[in-house]
N, C-alpha and C positions, 0 to 999 in steps of 0.2 A: 794573690797577689794585694801589694797596698796602693790603692789607688785614689788620685783626688781630684776632681773636676776641678779646673785653673780655667784664668783669663776671664775674657769677655764673657763666656758663659755665668760666670758667678757673680760678675759685675751687673750685668742686666736682669739676672734674676732677682738681686739685692734691689735693684731699681724698679722691678716690678714692670719689667719690660718681657717681651715676647724672646725668647732665646731661640735661635735659628740654627745653631750649629753647635758644638761643645766637643771639649779638647779636655784629654786627659794627662794627667804625669803618673806615671809608673814609679815605685822606690823599689829600690831593693833586689831590681833583676837585671839581667843582662839581652843582650842582642838573641843568645841562641835562646837562652829560657824561654821568649815570647816568641822566637819561630818554631819551636816544639808544639807551643801550644796554638799552632795556626795563625798565627799574627802575620800581615804579610809587611817587608819592608819599601817603605816610598822616602824616608828622606834621603837627600842625598849629603848635606852638609854635617847633619847630627841625627842619630836613630831616634828617628820617627817609623811608627807601624799603624797598618789599618786592623781595626777588631773584624775578627773572620767572621761576626752573625753582624753587626750595627755597620761595618766599615767606618765608623768614627777613628779620628785620630789618636794614639797613645804613644807619648813621647817618653823614654826614659829620662829620668830626674838628671838634669847637667849643669855645670859650671862654665862661663867663658872667660877668655883672656884677650884682651887688646892685642893685635900681634900686626898690624899695616892700618893703614887708611883707608875707607870706604866701609859697607855694610857688610862684606863677605869675610874682612879681614880679621878673623878672630880664630883662636885655638879652641877647640872645644873638647871639655871632659866629658865623657860618664862613665860611671862605676856605680854598683850597688851600695857604694859609701856615702854619695851624695844625698844631704839632706833635703828635706821640703824646703827647708829656709835657704838654704845657696842654691835652690831652682829659685824661687821667687824672687828674689833678691838680682837677679840680671834682667829683670824685666822694666818697661818702659816706666809705668804711671803706678802710684800705689793702688789706684782702683784696678789695677789691673793683676797687681801681685797677691792674690789672697785664693786661697783654697778650699773646697769644700767638699768634707768625706761623704763619704755613703749615708751616715745617718742624719746630712744636713748641717754637721756643724762645719762653720766657718774657721777658717786659720789664716789668721791676719796681723803677720809679725810687721807690717810696714804701714798699720794704721789706712787700711786703705778704705776702712767702711768710717772712721771720720772724715774722710775727706770725699766719700760719697755723701754722706749729711752735711756735708757744708760746700758741695758741689764745688770743686777744687780740682784741679788738674796740676799734679804733682810729682815729681821724677820721686822714683827710689833711692838712688844713688847716685853717685858722680859717673859709673860707669853710664849713665842714660847720654853722656857725652860720646861716646866713644863711637856711637851707631846713626848715623846722620839723616838714616829715614826715620828715626823718630819724631823728627822736627818735623817734619811730612805728616805722622801718626797722629800726632797733636794736632796739627792744624786741622787733620781730616775728624777729630775726634771733638774741634771746636764747632764742625759743622753738624755735628750729630748729635750732642747734647747741648751746644747755644743755648737754644730755646728752652732746655729744662733750668738755665741760671748759671752753668758750670761757667768758671773763668779760671785762668792762669796762675799759679801762685808767681810771685814776685821772682824768688828764688831759680823757679824753674826757666823762666824767660829771661832772666839774666844769663843762666846756662847755656839756652839756647843760643841767646846774641853772641856770646863765647864762642861758639861751636861757628857761627858764621864765621867770627872775624878771626879764627883758628883754621879758614879754611876749609872745614869737615864737606860744608855742602859740597863743595867741588866737585866731590867724589861720588857723589850720585849718579847712578846710570838713567837712562833715558825712561827705560822700561820701567823701573821703581817710581821713577816721579808721575809716568802717564797712568799705573796703577792705582797710586792714590790718589791722582787728582781725578780720576774717572771714579774710584767711588767718592770721591767728597761730590762731586756735581750729582749724583743721587741723594745726598742728604736733604735734612728740613732746611737748613740754612748754610747752604754753598757760600755764599758771600763769607761766611765768616771763617773759612780755609785760607782764602786770600789776606785778610785784615790780619790773619796769626802771625803769617809768615813776613806780611810787612812791619808787622812790632819787630818782630826778632831780626829782620836785614836779611831773611833767605828770599824776600819776593824778588829783590833786586838781583841776585846769583840765580835763579831758578827761573823765573817768570819774567826776564827785564822788560820784555814789552808792554806788560801791564805795567810793572813799576813806574816806567818813562811817561807814563800819563798822569801820575800824580804831581801837584801842582803845574798843571796845563789849565790856564781859564779856559772859560766860553761864554757867550754871551748870557747876562744874565736874565736878560728876557724870554729868553728859551730854555736856559738852566740855571734857574735859583741856586743850585749846588755850587755853581760855579767852575768847580774841580772835577777835571776830565777821569781821574781815578776814581773818586768817589760816587761820579756818574755809573761809572762801569760795573761797579759792585752794586749799586741801587738796580740795573738794569737785571743785575744777576739774580737779586733780590725779586724783583718783579716777574721775570722769566720761571722760578720755582713755585710762584704762586699762580702762574697761568698753566705752569706744563710739569711731568712727571719726566719728560724727556732731555737724557743728558747732553744731545747734541742743540735742542732749542736752545737750553741753559749756557751751555758752550758759546753758542755764534753771539747770543746779546751779549756776553762780557767783552769778547774779543772786537765786537764790531765797528769800534772807535779806535783800533791800536796806530792810524793815519795821524790823527790827530797830534802824536809826538813830535811829529815830523813836520808839522805847519810854521814856517818862517816867522818868528818872530815878530817880526815886524807888521805879521798883516794877524797878531792876536789882538783880542779874543776869536778871531774868524779863522775858519779851517777852510778855506777852500779845496777842493779836489782830494779832502781827507779818505773819503769812497773808493779811490783806486790807490791812492800814496799808500796805503796799508797792507793791500794786496802783499807785496813781497816781505815784509814785516810776516805776517800770516803763515805764507809759504814756509818760512825760514823756521817760524816756532814748531808748523806742525811736523817738519822735517827731522826736527834736531829732537824732540820729544816722540816721533814715533806715533803721531797722531790719526787714526783710522779716517778712511777717506769719505765717511758719510759724518763724520764729526767736519772735516775741513770744507767740504762742498757745499753742506749746509752754512757753513762761517764766512765762506768766500761769497754767497749769494748774499748773504744779507748784507756784509760790509759794504758791498758793492751798489746793492739797490735799497737800502733802506731809507733813504732820504727820497728816491721817485716812490716810495710805499706813503710814507707821509705826506706827499704832495699828490696823492693819486687823484684827489678832485680836481685838480691843476692840469694833469698833464694833457695832453694830444691823444687822440685814440690811437695814432699812429705808435704815439712810444710807450704810452701803457700795452698795446699787445706786442711790439718787441720785446719790453721788459717781461711779459710773462713769457713770449719765446725764449728769451735768454733764461729765464727761470726752470725752463721743463714745463713750464704747468699744462702743456695741452699735450704732455705725454702721459698714457694710461698712470703709470708708476712714478709718482712726483712727490715734491716736500713743499708743495704751495704753503698747507696750513701751517707746517711747521716756519717755513719762512715766515709768514703773519705774524706767528706769535711771537716769535723772537721779535720785529719791529714794534709790536705792541709793548713789546717791554720794555723795549727802547725808549717811546713815546711816556710811557710811565714810569721809568726810571730817573724822574727828576723830583724836586722838592715841592710839593704843592700838587702834582700832577699824577699822582699813584692812584685817583680812580677815576679821572676820566675815560669818558668813552672813546672807541678808535674805530669811527665809523670807515675809515679807509678802508680796513680790512673785509669790510663787506662790498665795497666797492670793487676792489681784485677779483674777491671768489665772484660776484655778480658778471665781470668781463670776461674771465675765466671761462664761465659755465659758456657764456653766451658765444665765443670766439671756439667751442670744442664742438659747439654744435650744430654747426655749418655743414652744410650740404657737397662735398666735395668733389663726387663722382663725375660730376660733370667738367670737372677741371681733369680729373686725374684721366677720362677716359676719351677726352679730348682730342684736338691737334697740337697741342702746346707739349712745347718739349726741354728737357733741361728744367735749368733755372726759371725759366718763365712759370714754368708749374707753380713751384714756389713763392713766388712774386703775386699769381694770380691767387695761391691760398692763403697770403700773408692779408692782399685788398679786402676780400671776403671777412676776412674774420676783422679786420678794422671797421667795417662797416658792422657788424653783427657788435664789434665793444661800443662803437659811437651809438648805438642803439642802447645799450646796455646804460651808459653812464648819464644818458638823456632819461632813462625810465630810472634809474638811482635816483638821481638828482632830484625828480618829481614826487618821490614818494614823501 
């Protein structure tokens, strides 16, 4: 068989990055010939097979023809007469349209190596515009490689803007949007995913709740960056620096969605934004089918981040009730993730990036004190029903009061 390594593996090898998975293209073969050699078919839309030993993906060389809107609207042609160049030209970016022969020779008909050296994302052909998922992929590549200095070619940005204007992104399905977002949240600079979508106009179509934050002012004394959209992306950057958790990063990104709903007469103040944003978050998570672990943490951060920032000023009863609402008294809880997202919010402001966040320590101390109380006398006593819960709450408040006093004296 005539076999070539293709796509991301070639790109990352040439960049000197580790390669986690390899994809291969096969020329001059048919599905029957691969089946006879022990390959297992897995592709639903086009001929892809798993190697009998390595389990890596081998795809027959193919061409595509656009037939209707969306990323599935293609007619696939695969036959032994399809050339390597014909297979490569259907790919999205020049840096992904290279192949490597078994002897290490690079086949680069569309100048991907040049664009790698110049750190440019450039589309291979006008066919890029036929698949709206490519907008999301370019944004994700920006999140992955932006720290290496990659930028988007002007002509590719223009093509993406034209795709948005033509309504192509309206045909994106929620599963693909979430799949790309989830990957982007795990990259080094996830904020670049959203700045790229903003630049081409896709953010308003795909994530309108986030796009609506841009241009919304905040009080300059607390937010020197002023713009709420910019602040949200700064929070995401700080979350990426503080935690590898995609849930923490997502929660930091969306915690201020409610500020887009603040009455204009109140601006730049945002009274009650902690709760007004909850329906927006609910709608966003439902539309994109975002997993519950992301949604639950984001709800907590949205509703209680101001409480966390003002931890030293909270009444012991309020701090106790907040910890209870966060589930901090349960053996399995997400308090640490909550505190990291809140710290990202506090640091996600111009000039605040390196400030300490002692509020997290106070929350931890209060939670530790509250879960350490002895409730055996209450549980085994004469109290019934709701009175048991209230008695435990009062014990926790006492413990939290002592923790606050001790923490402030340190």
